[in-house]
N, C-alpha and C positions, 0 to 999 in steps of 0.2 A: 317905740312907739312903732317904728318904718315899720319894725319886723312884727308887730301884733295886725298891721291894715295888710303885710303883705302876706301872713297864714290869712287872716281871712277872706282876702279875695285871690287867691294863688289861682284855682281852679272855678274863676267866675267865665273862665275861656270854652267850658264845658259847654255852653248852652250854644257856643258858636260849632263846634267840633270836638268832638271825645279824643281822636289819636294828633289832632297837632294844640290842645287846647292853652298850652301854657307859654304859645305866640299871639291866642288869642285872648287870652289873662291880663297879658303885657299893652295890648293898642288896647283893649277897652277902658283899662289903667288910665292911658295917657290921657284919652278923649276922657274924660273926664273930670271934673272938677272935684276935690274932695277939698272941702274948707278945713283950716288950717294949716296946709301942705301947703311950704312952695314948689316950684317948678323942678326944681333941684329934686327933692326929698319926692317927688312923685315921679320923675325919672327912676329911682335908685325903688322904689316901690314897683312899680315896674319886672323892671330887669331882677329883684328877688323872686318876683311874679312867675317870669318869663322862666329863672334859670332855675329854679327848684326841681324839677323833674331831672334831666339829663344834660342839657345841651350844657356846657362851661361858657361864661365869660372872659371876652377875647377882647382885645384894643383891635381886630378887625372888623367888630358889630358897630359898624356905625353908633348909632342909638349912647352902646355904654364907652365909646371914645369920648364922649362931650362931657360926660361927668369929668370935675378935677378928682388927680390923683387920689385924695384922701378920700373922694366918695367911692371911686372905684374901689376899693380896699373896704370900707363899712360893706359897700354894697355885698362883695367876695366871702363878706365873714358872716355876714346877716344871712347870704344864701344856706349860707355852709350849712346853716344853723337849720335853719328852715329845711334842708335836702334829710338831714337826719328825723326830724319832728313829722315831718311829712311820710318818712318810711315807718314810722312807728303806728300807721294808719293804713298801709298803702291798698287793705282790702276794704276800706272805709265801711268799717263794721263797728268801731271804736271797739278793740278788743281791750288793748292795752287800760287797766283800769287804776294803775299808781303809777309813779315814776318815780325814780332816785335816780342826783346826779354827783359823781364826785371825781376826784382828781387824785390819779396815783399816780406817783412819779412820771413817766412819761407815756401816759396816755390817761384817758376821759372812761370811767366807767358809767355805762348809764344800765341801770336795774330797772328792768319793768315786771309790773305785775299781769299776769290775764287769767281770765279764766278758757280760758280759749288759744286751741292751735294757733302758734307765730310765726310759722314757716314763709309762707308770704314778707310777712314785713322782715321777718330776720333775712332771706333774702334780697330783699329790699336795704334791709340797712347796708348789709357788706358791699351792694352795688353804688350806693349812694356816699358811705363812707370814704374813699379817697378822697374827694373836694376836701371836707373835713379835712386831712391829714394835711393838705397841700397844702390846705389856705391856713390854717392855724401850727403845724409842724408836730402834734400830738393824733396820736392813732384812736380815736373811738373804739369800746368793747361795750357789743350787748348784750346780756346777763339778764336772763329769765330767769324769776323768781314765783313760788307758787303758783296754780296753777296747771296746766297741760305743760309738758317741756320737749 
């Protein structure tokens, strides 16, 4: 549920500033009461939205430091997933029409189908996959199927 809420709200800060949208997204989320979420869950959603882009959560950031250890780990795991998902629509043109994920030995294979060029999405996926590997200890690989390659 936290990942789903963060995925919906991750880019809300774009209405304030496109270049620093992730920080504004966190600010907006933390300043909003979302029914059904505790204060800790709201802070986690805010952190996931903030770090979905490029910045990496670390203990020297006061708002992340406040979270209990278990919540920090959950936040990092959900952030890593959201980064990969976000990379698959980096152009914001919804090029990916289908996705399949499988676990093979020491890698996560993410197969995507698209009828359009995914050059930007592949580049962004490669940039963002390092954090996923750091958090989960397993390398994600993107495989394009169908359409343009």
